[in-house]
Backbone as numpy.savetxt, mean C-alpha at the origin, in Angstrom:
# Nx Ny Nz CAx CAy CAz Cx Cy Cz
4.44 -38.72 -17.48 5.82 -38.41 -17.12 5.83 -37.48 -15.91
6.62 -37.86 -14.89 6.71 -37.06 -13.68 7.73 -35.94 -13.88
7.35 -34.73 -13.51 8.24 -33.59 -13.62 8.55 -33.08 -12.22
9.82 -33.13 -11.87 10.25 -32.68 -10.55 10.82 -31.26 -10.68
9.95 -30.28 -10.38 10.36 -28.88 -10.53 11.50 -28.54 -9.59
11.46 -29.10 -8.39 12.52 -28.79 -7.42 13.87 -29.33 -7.87
13.86 -30.48 -8.55 15.13 -31.03 -9.07 15.66 -30.14 -10.20
14.73 -29.63 -11.02 15.13 -28.72 -12.11 15.77 -27.47 -11.54
15.17 -26.94 -10.47 15.72 -25.74 -9.84 17.07 -26.04 -9.20
17.16 -27.21 -8.53 18.41 -27.59 -7.87 19.55 -27.74 -8.88
19.24 -28.21 -10.09 20.25 -28.41 -11.12 20.45 -27.17 -11.99
19.72 -26.12 -11.71 19.78 -24.92 -12.55 21.10 -24.19 -12.39
21.37 -23.33 -13.36 22.56 -22.48 -13.30 22.47 -21.54 -12.11
23.63 -21.13 -11.58 23.66 -20.29 -10.38 22.95 -18.95 -10.61
23.03 -18.42 -11.84 22.36 -17.16 -12.14 20.85 -17.34 -12.09
20.37 -18.44 -12.65 18.93 -18.72 -12.62 18.45 -18.91 -11.19
19.26 -19.58 -10.39 18.89 -19.77 -8.98 18.78 -18.43 -8.26
19.73 -17.54 -8.54 19.68 -16.22 -7.91 18.44 -15.45 -8.35
18.11 -15.54 -9.64 16.92 -14.85 -10.16 15.66 -15.39 -9.51
15.57 -16.71 -9.39 14.40 -17.32 -8.76 14.30 -16.93 -7.29
15.43 -16.88 -6.61 15.44 -16.47 -5.21 14.97 -15.02 -5.07
15.43 -14.16 -5.98 15.02 -12.76 -5.95 13.52 -12.62 -6.20
13.00 -13.39 -7.15 11.57 -13.33 -7.45 10.73 -13.86 -6.30
11.23 -14.90 -5.63 10.52 -15.44 -4.47 10.48 -14.39 -3.36
11.57 -13.66 -3.17 11.59 -12.58 -2.18 10.53 -11.52 -2.52
10.50 -11.10 -3.79 9.50 -10.11 -4.22 8.09 -10.63 -3.95
7.86 -11.89 -4.27 6.52 -12.47 -4.12 6.11 -12.56 -2.66
6.99 -13.09 -1.82 6.66 -13.26 -0.40 6.42 -11.91 0.28
7.32 -10.95 0.01 7.17 -9.64 0.62 5.92 -8.93 0.12
5.60 -9.13 -1.16 4.39 -8.52 -1.72 3.14 -9.07 -1.05
3.10 -10.38 -0.86 1.93 -10.97 -0.21 1.80 -10.50 1.24
2.94 -10.32 1.93 2.89 -9.80 3.29 2.30 -8.39 3.30
2.71 -7.57 2.33 2.17 -6.21 2.22 0.68 -6.25 1.87
0.31 -7.16 0.98 -1.10 -7.27 0.57 -1.99 -7.57 1.77
-1.60 -8.53 2.58 -2.40 -8.87 3.76 -2.44 -7.71 4.75
-1.28 -7.05 4.93 -1.21 -5.93 5.88 -2.08 -4.77 5.40
-1.97 -4.40 4.12 -2.74 -3.28 3.59 -4.23 -3.58 3.60
-4.59 -4.81 3.29 -6.00 -5.19 3.30 -6.58 -5.03 4.71
-5.83 -5.50 5.70 -6.28 -5.39 7.09 -6.36 -3.93 7.52
-5.36 -3.13 7.14 -5.32 -1.72 7.52 -6.47 -0.94 6.90
-6.69 -1.14 5.60 -7.75 -0.39 4.92 -9.13 -0.84 5.37
-9.28 -2.13 5.61 -10.57 -2.63 6.11 -10.89 -1.99 7.45
-9.89 -1.94 8.34 -10.09 -1.30 9.64 -10.36 0.19 9.49
-9.67 0.82 8.52 -9.86 2.24 8.29 -11.29 2.57 7.89
-11.84 1.81 6.96 -13.22 2.05 6.52 -14.22 1.72 7.62
-13.99 0.60 8.31 -14.93 0.18 9.35 -14.96 1.17 10.50
-13.79 1.59 10.96 -13.73 2.53 12.08 -14.18 3.93 11.66
-13.95 4.29 10.41 -14.41 5.59 9.92 -15.93 5.66 9.93
-16.57 4.56 9.56 -18.03 4.52 9.58 -18.55 4.68 11.02
-17.89 4.02 11.96 -18.28 4.15 13.36 -18.04 5.56 13.86
-16.91 6.14 13.46 -16.59 7.49 13.92 -17.59 8.51 13.37
-17.92 8.40 12.09 -18.88 9.35 11.51 -20.24 9.25 12.18
-20.62 8.02 12.52 -21.89 7.83 13.23 -21.85 8.54 14.58
-20.73 8.37 15.31 -20.59 9.04 16.60 -20.50 10.55 16.44
-19.83 10.99 15.39 -19.65 12.42 15.14 -20.99 13.11 14.88
-21.84 12.46 14.10 -23.12 13.08 13.76 -24.16 12.95 14.88
-23.96 11.97 15.77 -24.92 11.79 16.87 -24.55 12.58 18.12
-23.25 12.86 18.28 -22.80 13.54 19.50 -23.24 15.00 19.53
-23.45 15.50 20.74 -23.92 16.87 20.91 -22.79 17.83 21.25
-21.60 17.30 21.49 -20.47 18.17 21.82 -19.18 17.57 21.27
-18.16 18.43 21.06 -16.87 17.96 20.56 -16.17 17.07 21.58
-16.46 17.27 22.85 -15.85 16.43 23.90 -16.30 14.98 23.75
-17.59 14.79 23.45 -18.10 13.43 23.26 -17.47 12.79 22.02
-17.32 13.59 20.97 -16.71 13.07 19.73 -15.25 12.70 19.99
-14.58 13.52 20.81 -13.17 13.26 21.11 -12.98 11.92 21.81
-13.88 11.60 22.72 -13.79 10.32 23.42 -13.96 9.15 22.44
-14.89 9.30 21.52 -15.10 8.24 20.52 -13.90 8.14 19.58
-13.34 9.29 19.21 -12.20 9.30 18.28 -10.97 8.62 18.87
-10.76 8.78 20.17 -9.60 8.17 20.82 -9.66 6.65 20.78
-10.86 6.11 20.67 -11.03 4.66 20.61 -10.99 4.13 19.17
-10.95 5.04 18.21 -11.02 4.64 16.80 -9.87 5.24 16.00
-8.65 5.08 16.52 -7.49 5.68 15.88 -7.10 5.00 14.57
-7.72 3.87 14.27 -7.49 3.25 12.97 -8.21 3.99 11.86
-9.08 4.91 12.23 -9.82 5.72 11.26 -9.06 7.00 10.96
-8.75 7.28 9.69 -8.11 8.55 9.34 -8.95 9.75 9.75
-10.27 9.61 9.69 -11.15 10.71 10.06 -11.05 11.03 11.54
-10.92 9.99 12.36 -10.78 10.20 13.80 -9.47 10.91 14.11
-8.41 10.53 13.41 -7.11 11.17 13.62 -7.17 12.64 13.22
-7.82 12.92 12.11 -7.97 14.32 11.66 -8.78 15.12 12.67
-9.85 14.52 13.17 -10.67 15.22 14.17 -9.84 15.57 15.41
-9.07 14.61 15.89 -8.26 14.84 17.09 -7.26 15.97 16.86
-6.68 16.01 15.66 -5.74 17.09 15.34 -6.46 18.44 15.31
-7.64 18.47 14.70 -8.42 19.70 14.66 -8.88 20.14 16.03
-9.30 19.18 16.84 -9.78 19.50 18.18 -8.65 20.02 19.06
-7.46 19.46 18.89 -6.29 19.97 19.64 -6.00 21.42 19.27
-6.13 21.73 17.97 -5.89 23.09 17.52 -6.93 24.05 18.10
-8.18 23.62 18.14 -9.23 24.45 18.72 -8.98 24.70 20.21
-8.56 23.65 20.91 -8.26 23.78 22.34 -7.09 24.74 22.56
-6.07 24.63 21.72 -4.92 25.52 21.82 -5.32 26.97 21.57
-6.17 27.17 20.58 -6.61 28.53 20.27 -7.40 29.15 21.41
-8.26 28.33 22.01 -9.10 28.86 23.11 -8.26 29.21 24.33
-7.12 28.53 24.53 -6.29 28.79 25.70 -5.29 29.92 25.47
-4.84 30.06 24.21 -3.75 30.99 23.93 -4.22 32.34 23.41
-5.48 32.42 22.97 -5.95 33.68 22.38 -7.02 34.32 23.25
-6.84 35.62 23.46 -7.85 36.37 24.22 -8.89 36.97 23.30
-8.72 36.74 22.02 -9.63 37.31 21.02 -10.97 36.57 21.05
-12.04 37.32 21.10 -13.36 36.72 21.11 -13.83 36.44 19.69
-14.70 35.45 19.56 -15.25 35.14 18.25 -14.25 34.44 17.34
-14.65 34.35 16.11 -13.82 33.65 15.11 -13.15 34.68 14.22
-12.03 34.28 13.62 -11.29 35.18 12.75 -10.68 34.40 11.60
-10.25 35.13 10.58 -9.62 34.49 9.43 -8.33 33.79 9.82
-7.61 34.38 10.80 -6.36 33.77 11.26 -6.62 32.42 11.91
-7.70 32.34 12.69 -8.05 31.06 13.32 -8.47 30.03 12.28
-9.17 30.48 11.26 -9.58 29.57 10.18 -8.35 29.00 9.48
-7.40 29.88 9.19 -6.18 29.43 8.51 -5.40 28.46 9.39
-5.30 28.75 10.66 -4.56 27.90 11.57 -5.20 26.52 11.69
-6.53 26.50 11.81 -7.24 25.22 11.90 -7.13 24.45 10.59
-7.23 25.17 9.48 -7.13 24.52 8.18 -5.76 23.87 8.00
-4.70 24.56 8.45 -3.34 24.00 8.36 -3.21 22.74 9.21
-3.80 22.77 10.39 -3.74 21.59 11.27 -4.45 20.40 10.65
-5.62 20.67 10.05 -6.38 19.59 9.41 -5.63 19.07 8.18
-5.04 19.98 7.42 -4.30 19.58 6.22 -3.07 18.76 6.58
-2.37 19.18 7.62 -1.19 18.44 8.07 -1.56 17.02 8.50
-2.64 16.90 9.25 -3.09 15.58 9.69 -3.54 14.73 8.51
-4.23 15.35 7.55 -4.68 14.62 6.36 -3.51 14.10 5.54
-2.49 14.95 5.38 -1.31 14.53 4.62 -0.58 13.39 5.32
-0.51 13.46 6.64 0.15 12.40 7.40 -0.60 11.08 7.25
-1.93 11.14 7.30 -2.74 9.93 7.16 -2.65 9.38 5.74
-2.62 10.26 4.74 -2.47 9.82 3.36 -1.14 9.11 3.16
-0.09 9.66 3.76 1.23 9.03 3.67 1.24 7.67 4.36
0.53 7.58 5.48 0.45 6.30 6.19 -0.28 5.25 5.36
-1.37 5.66 4.73 -2.14 4.72 3.92 -1.36 4.28 2.69
-0.54 5.17 2.13 0.21 4.86 0.92 1.53 4.17 1.21
1.86 3.99 2.49 3.12 3.37 2.86 3.23 1.95 2.28
4.38 1.66 1.69 4.72 0.36 1.10 4.00 0.07 -0.21
3.17 0.99 -0.66 2.52 0.78 -1.95 3.55 0.78 -3.08
4.66 1.52 -2.88 5.68 1.59 -3.92 6.28 0.22 -4.19
6.33 -0.64 -3.15 6.92 -1.96 -3.35 6.02 -2.82 -4.23
4.70 -2.70 -4.05 3.78 -3.43 -4.91 3.92 -2.96 -6.36
4.04 -1.64 -6.54 4.20 -1.10 -7.89 5.51 -1.58 -8.50
6.57 -1.59 -7.71 7.88 -2.03 -8.20 7.84 -3.51 -8.56
7.22 -4.31 -7.70 7.13 -5.75 -7.97 6.36 -6.02 -9.25
5.25 -5.31 -9.42 4.44 -5.50 -10.62 5.14 -5.10 -11.89
6.04 -4.11 -11.81 6.69 -3.60 -13.02 8.00 -4.32 -13.36
8.76 -4.72 -12.33 10.09 -5.28 -12.62 10.13 -6.81 -12.62
9.22 -7.46 -11.90 9.27 -8.92 -11.82 9.19 -9.62 -13.17
8.30 -9.20 -14.08 8.27 -9.86 -15.39 9.60 -9.72 -16.14
10.27 -8.59 -16.00 11.54 -8.38 -16.69 12.66 -9.20 -16.05
12.61 -9.33 -14.72 13.58 -10.21 -14.05 13.37 -11.64 -14.50
12.09 -12.06 -14.57 11.79 -13.39 -15.07 12.22 -13.58 -16.51
12.04 -12.52 -17.31 12.46 -12.58 -18.71 13.97 -12.74 -18.82
14.70 -12.05 -17.96 16.16 -12.22 -17.96 16.54 -13.65 -17.65
15.82 -14.25 -16.67 16.07 -15.66 -16.37 15.75 -16.55 -17.55
14.69 -16.18 -18.28 14.32 -16.95 -19.48 15.42 -16.88 -20.54
15.90 -15.67 -20.80 16.96 -15.49 -21.79 18.22 -16.22 -21.35
18.54 -16.16 -20.08 19.75 -16.84 -19.58 19.62 -18.36 -19.73
18.42 -18.88 -19.38 18.23 -20.32 -19.52 18.35 -20.79 -20.96
17.79 -20.03 -21.90 17.90 -20.38 -23.31 19.35 -20.28 -23.78
20.07 -19.27 -23.30 21.48 -19.13 -23.65 22.29 -20.33 -23.17
21.99 -20.79 -21.94 22.68 -21.96 -21.41 22.41 -23.19 -22.29
21.19 -23.29 -22.80 20.85 -24.41 -23.67 21.69 -24.39 -24.95
21.84 -23.21 -25.55 22.65 -23.10 -26.75 24.13 -23.38 -26.47
24.60 -22.97 -25.30 25.99 -23.27 -24.92 26.20 -24.77 -24.80
25.22 -25.45 -24.22 25.31 -26.91 -24.07 25.27 -27.60 -25.43
24.44 -27.05 -26.32 24.38 -27.62 -27.68 25.74 -27.50 -28.36
26.38 -26.33 -28.22 27.68 -26.13 -28.84 28.75 -26.98 -28.21
28.70 -27.14 -26.88 29.74 -27.91 -26.19 29.61 -29.40 -26.46
28.39 -29.90 -26.52 28.17 -31.34 -26.72 27.92 -31.71 -28.18
27.80 -30.66 -29.02 27.52 -30.87 -30.44 26.32 -31.77 -30.66
25.29 -31.49 -29.85 24.07 -32.29 -29.93 22.89 -31.40 -29.60
21.82 -31.54 -30.35 20.60 -30.78 -30.09 19.49 -31.70 -29.60
19.89 -32.76 -28.92 18.90 -33.71 -28.42 18.11 -33.09 -27.28
16.98 -33.70 -26.98 16.10 -33.19 -25.93 16.80 -33.20 -24.58
17.64 -34.21 -24.34 18.35 -34.29 -23.07 19.29 -33.12 -22.86
19.80 -32.57 -23.95 20.73 -31.44 -23.86 19.97 -30.13 -23.72
18.89 -29.98 -24.49 18.17 -28.72 -24.55 17.18 -28.54 -23.40
16.54 -29.63 -23.00 15.44 -29.55 -22.04 15.76 -28.85 -20.73
16.90 -29.14 -20.07 17.15 -28.49 -18.77 17.15 -26.96 -18.85
17.86 -26.41 -19.83 17.91 -24.96 -19.97 16.56 -24.35 -20.29
15.79 -25.01 -21.15 14.45 -24.52 -21.50 13.53 -24.58 -20.28
13.64 -25.66 -19.51 12.81 -25.81 -18.31 13.13 -24.70 -17.30
14.41 -24.41 -17.12 14.80 -23.33 -16.23 14.22 -22.00 -16.70
14.27 -21.80 -18.02 13.75 -20.56 -18.60 12.26 -20.40 -18.33
11.51 -21.48 -18.53 10.07 -21.42 -18.34 9.71 -21.22 -16.87
10.47 -21.84 -15.97 10.22 -21.66 -14.54 10.46 -20.21 -14.13
11.52 -19.61 -14.66 11.81 -18.20 -14.35 10.68 -17.30 -14.83
10.15 -17.59 -16.03 9.04 -16.80 -16.56 7.81 -16.94 -15.67
7.50 -18.19 -15.28 6.32 -18.45 -14.46 6.42 -17.77 -13.10
7.58 -17.85 -12.47 7.75 -17.25 -11.15 7.67 -15.73 -11.25
8.21 -15.17 -12.34 8.12 -13.73 -12.53 6.68 -13.26 -12.63
5.88 -13.99 -13.38 4.46 -13.64 -13.51 3.71 -13.88 -12.21
4.08 -14.94 -11.50 3.44 -15.24 -10.22 3.67 -14.11 -9.22
4.85 -13.50 -9.28 5.14 -12.38 -8.38 4.46 -11.10 -8.84
4.40 -10.89 -10.16 3.92 -9.61 -10.69 2.40 -9.46 -10.69
1.70 -10.49 -11.12 0.25 -10.37 -11.32 -0.50 -10.03 -10.03
-0.28 -10.75 -8.92 -1.00 -10.37 -7.68 -0.63 -8.96 -7.20
0.64 -8.58 -7.40 1.08 -7.26 -6.96 0.36 -6.15 -7.74
0.21 -6.34 -9.05 -0.46 -5.34 -9.88 -1.93 -5.24 -9.51
-2.59 -6.39 -9.35 -4.00 -6.40 -8.98 -4.21 -5.73 -7.62
-3.38 -6.10 -6.65 -3.51 -5.52 -5.31 -3.22 -4.03 -5.32
-2.21 -3.62 -6.07 -1.86 -2.19 -6.13 -3.03 -1.37 -6.66
-3.62 -1.81 -7.75 -4.74 -1.06 -8.34 -5.96 -1.04 -7.40
-6.21 -2.16 -6.74 -7.34 -2.24 -5.82 -7.12 -1.31 -4.62
-5.93 -1.41 -4.01 -5.64 -0.58 -2.84 -5.59 0.89 -3.19
-5.08 1.21 -4.38 -5.00 2.60 -4.80 -6.40 3.22 -4.87
-7.36 2.45 -5.40 -8.73 2.94 -5.46 -9.33 3.13 -4.08
-9.06 2.20 -3.18 -9.59 2.32 -1.82 -8.96 3.50 -1.07
-7.66 3.70 -1.28 -6.97 4.81 -0.63 -7.52 6.14 -1.14
-7.78 6.22 -2.45 -8.36 7.45 -3.01 -9.73 7.73 -2.40
-10.50 6.67 -2.15 -11.81 6.86 -1.50 -11.64 7.43 -0.09
-10.67 6.89 0.65 -10.43 7.39 2.01 -9.93 8.82 2.00
-9.07 9.15 1.04 -8.56 10.52 0.94 -9.70 11.49 0.63
-10.60 11.06 -0.25 -11.77 11.90 -0.55 -12.63 12.09 0.70
-12.80 11.02 1.49 -13.55 11.14 2.75 -12.86 12.10 3.72
-11.52 12.04 3.75 -10.77 12.93 4.63 -10.96 14.39 4.23
-10.94 14.66 2.93 -11.13 16.03 2.46 -12.53 16.53 2.79
-13.53 15.68 2.58 -14.91 16.07 2.89 -15.08 16.34 4.39
-14.48 15.46 5.20 -14.62 15.63 6.65 -13.90 16.89 7.12
-12.75 17.19 6.54 -12.02 18.40 6.93 -12.85 19.64 6.67
-13.50 19.69 5.51 -14.37 20.84 5.21 -15.54 20.91 6.18
-16.12 19.76 6.49 -17.25 19.73 7.42 -16.83 20.16 8.81
-15.68 19.68 9.26 -15.19 20.04 10.60 -14.90 21.54 10.67
-14.29 22.07 9.64 -13.97 23.50 9.61 -15.25 24.34 9.66
-16.25 23.89 8.92 -17.53 24.61 8.91 -18.19 24.57 10.28
-18.16 23.42 10.93 -18.76 23.30 12.26 -18.03 24.16 13.27
-16.68 24.17 13.17 -15.88 24.98 14.09 -16.22 26.46 13.94
-16.39 26.91 12.72 -16.73 28.32 12.48 -18.10 28.66 13.06
-19.04 27.73 12.94 -20.38 27.98 13.48 -20.39 27.99 15.00
-19.65 27.05 15.61 -19.64 26.94 17.06 -18.90 28.09 17.74
-17.83 28.56 17.09 -17.01 29.60 17.73 -17.19 30.97 17.10
-18.09 31.05 16.13 -18.30 32.35 15.50 -19.02 33.31 16.43
-18.86 34.52 16.12 -19.49 35.54 16.97 -20.98 35.66 16.65
């Protein structure tokens, strides 16, 4: 027996059609975010590895700065540039020789500000994946309940419980459930995967900030 899903959708109740359209929107937008986040995080890890290699091989902060400017997809490179700008500002604006606690605090704030900005950038749009994963099954469930309700209304109106009367509403209900799960499952998997990768990058940012601060204190200490 041939089943024409598109005909079932075309003949569906207007509420079910709206629910399916909403779920399709959630699914399409989620997949767009998934591809974007995957590309962004992949570039972040790849460029961070290149930046760390340049950072540990370079003999001066100027050389590292040149490498960092070419690797702005790396959160570590962005943090370095923020820290290096702060060091440059301190050297131009302060006549005080050597290092001080005030300079440490100022540099630490600059690094923390840059780290927070990068963390926010990495977490951008993650809320939509979380929302899709949590609400899509319930939206699909509402479509399921509505489709079953329509079936019972048809049974009462036609005074018949034949398959021809019941089947359309049940089919609509099952399609709504399937589309809800289709939207939710990839979003949940992607959210958990990306969340773990983002946490790894945030940990790398924290480690690099401590390392940069330590190097700055050694280079500019009295």
